[in-house]
C-alpha positions in Angstrom: 8.0 27.0 12.2 7.5 23.5 12.6 4.5 22.3 9.6 3.3 18.9 8.2 3.6 17.7 4.5 0.5 16.2 3.3 1.0 14.8 0.1 -1.9 12.9 -1.6 -1.5 10.9 -4.7 -4.0 10.6 -7.4 -4.5 9.8 -10.8 -5.1 12.6 -13.0 -8.4 11.1 -14.5 -9.7 10.4 -10.9 -12.6 11.5 -10.1 -15.1 12.2 -6.6 -18.5 13.7 -6.8 -18.6 14.5 -10.5 -14.9 16.0 -9.9 -11.5 15.7 -10.4 -10.0 14.4 -7.5 -7.8 17.1 -7.0 -10.2 19.8 -7.4 -12.4 18.5 -4.8 -9.3 17.9 -2.5 -8.6 21.0 -2.9 -11.7 22.6 -2.8 -12.5 20.5 0.4 -9.5 22.2 1.7 -10.6 25.3 1.0 -13.7 24.8 2.8 -11.8 23.1 5.9 -10.2 27.1 5.6 -6.6 25.4 5.3 -4.3 28.3 4.4 -3.4 27.1 0.8 -2.9 24.2 -1.3 -1.5 22.8 -4.9 -2.4 20.2 -7.6 1.7 19.0 -9.9 0.8 17.3 -12.5 2.9 14.2 -13.5 5.4 14.4 -16.3 6.3 10.5 -16.3 6.5 7.8 -13.6 5.0 4.0 -12.7 3.3 2.7 -10.0 2.6 -0.5 -8.0 1.9 -2.4 -11.5 5.3 -1.6 -13.1 4.3 0.2 -15.9 5.8 3.3 -17.3 3.4 6.1 -18.0 5.0 9.0 -20.3 3.2 12.0 -21.4 3.6 12.2 -24.8 2.9 14.4 -28.2 -0.5 12.1 -28.9 -1.6 11.2 -25.3 -5.0 13.8 -24.8 -6.2 12.3 -21.8 -3.0 10.0 -19.6 -3.2 8.0 -16.4 -0.6 10.3 -15.0 -0.2 10.9 -11.7 -1.4 14.5 -9.6 0.1 15.3 -6.4 -1.8 17.6 -4.0 0.2 19.3 -1.7 -0.6 21.0 1.6 2.1 22.8 3.9 0.0 23.0 7.5 0.0 22.8 10.7 -0.4 18.9 11.8 -3.6 19.9 13.9 -5.3 21.2 10.1 -3.9 18.2 9.0 -5.5 15.6 10.8 -8.6 17.7 10.3 -8.0 17.1 6.3 -7.6 13.9 7.2 -10.5 12.7 9.0 -12.3 14.6 6.2 -10.7 12.1 3.6 -11.3 9.6 5.7 -14.8 10.4 6.1 -15.7 10.0 2.6 -14.3 6.5 2.3 -11.6 7.2 -0.3 -8.3 5.1 -0.3 -6.4 7.3 -1.5 -1.7 6.8 -1.5 -0.7 10.2 0.6 2.8 10.6 2.9 2.8 13.2 5.4 5.8 14.6 7.4 7.5 16.8 9.3 9.3 19.9 7.8 10.4 23.5 8.8 8.4 26.1 6.4 8.6 30.2 6.7 9.3 33.0 4.9 12.7 35.4 4.5 
């Protein structure tokens, strides 16, 4: 089946409406009856600022990225993106076509 991956990148400490951003995105998708989504926490990375962030033993709440990913039909990706845009959020995202299915 032809599908779309829609992935948002947020900070693990970023909030929207008093909720962690990754949780808010997942709940929004649930309300839109998107069939599924997942959040993945990074273990290391850097952004446009060039500073490296890594999870360490001493770092309890850091600035690492969380990727919130959905594999869905293009029309559902459009609906989800429209709902995020309506909130006037400035989130980094990627969207690309994939083939998906179950063996």
